[in-house]
C-alpha positions, 0 to 999 in steps of 0.5 A: 500500500502506497504511503500517504503524502503528508509533507507540509500538511497540518495533520494534527492539532493539540491543545495544551491547557491547565483546565482539561474539563473546562476545555472539553466543554468549551470546544464541544459547544464552540465547534461541535466536537465530541470528546472521548478519552484516548484508549491508549492513554485515558488522560489524553482527550481526542476531539472527534468531528463528523469526519473523524478525530481532528484534535487532542486535549492534554494537561500542560506537563508539570515539568513546564514552567508555570508561566507557560500559558495554555496554547494550541500546538500545530503538527506538520507532516513529514516522512522523516522527523529526524532529518527535518529536525536537523534541517530546522536547526541548520536554518536557524531554528531550535529543538524544544523536544527531540524526536521520539516515538509515541505508540499509536501516534507516530514519531514526532518532535517539537521545534521552534522557528528562528523568530520564536514560534513553536510548532511540531512535526510528525510522521503519523501512523495510519494517515488518511488521504486528504479529502478534496475540496473544502475541509469538512465541518469541525476540521481545521481550515486555515493556519496563521502565523503572526511573526516578526519577519514574515518573509524570513519565516516563510523561507524557513518553512518553505525549506522544510516543507516545500510550501509555495508563496501563492499570494501576497496581499497588501494590507496597507498599514498592517503590511503584507499578508503572505498566503502559502500552500502547496500543490495548488492548495492554500494552507494559511497565511503569514503576517507581521505581528502588530507591536501592540499584540502581546506575546511571542510569534505564534501559530493560530488554528482556524476551525471550520464551523457553520456560522462564525458569528454564532460561534463567536457569541457562544465563545463569549457566553462561555467565558472567552475573550474576543480579540477579533469580532466576526468579519468578512475575509477575501473570496468569501467566508467569515472569521472570528478570533477569541482567547479561550477561558484558560488563555489559549488563542483560537479562531473559527471560520465559516466558509462558502456560506453567509451566516444567517445574521449577515444574510439578514442584514444584507437583505435589509440593506438590499433595495427591493423592487417596488410593487405598486399597491392597488389603490385603496378607495379613499374616503370622500372628504368634504370639499374645503370651503371656498374663500370668499372674495372681499366684494362677496364678503361685503355683500354678504355683510349687507344682506345679513344686516338687511335681514336683521333689519327686516326681522325688526320691522316684521316684529314691530308690525306684528306687535302693532297689529296685535295691539290694534286687534285687541282694542277693536274686539267687542266687550263681553256682556255681563252675566247679570241681567238688568231688571225691567222697570 
């Protein structure tokens, strides 16, 4: 059976933390992983996506200094761990943990690049061919190196893994974002870490989730600190960065689809074609009174005055008529009868 080509691919991701139970709950809710103990070492937690195991969680070893924070460690594939480690040293890097074997996992080593970022290399056992197309949900879709010299860092990793510089994006004041990959597949980006960002150069993994906006909200609700709120990225998709409750930096990435919240916002912003509604029968309004001209007003006043005068005359005449009628009316005879003489 032909060996799977793993050179230059990010084949494993490992969270080293001081709170394993908390990490299991946090990432299960954020990414949707199912966490299970590793049969060969129950103290080691394996995170499963629908497509299979993608990451591990372990307690930071007690022999490491207490100031070492929780962090994610990226494992990059190679078929010769010893030779790759030696090449890293010749290129200006250093060895943090020398090549050794791990039953059920393969041969690995932990290295530090010339700028100070830590990463691991591994010749994995039972490696599976990489699926074509976009990484499945729950898998890792992008890997980002924040460093002090992006061109020097790229030269170092390119010499070890054969990476190609696929694009250099001018980000203005933020400098150049160098996108690397191999065999036509983009793997991640390298950029110069802003001076205000604390800590040494480091790698940041991006997990593929259905909705970066919802993932960011879940992370904050679970006690994470937001470092980069949800934002669009070139060529589609959205990302968000957080620091988990134990202090490890992590990112989520929704690819190819627009989140519901963003879609709703776009629908509101997009002007809709106006449909003329059927005219509703309007209630008839009383016609406004026409304004009278000055002449008409004057005539109207005279007519009103004449009417008032006529009423007075009629009233006075009726009064006189009643008085005259009263005088001319015959007197009523007395009921008593005069005696005859």
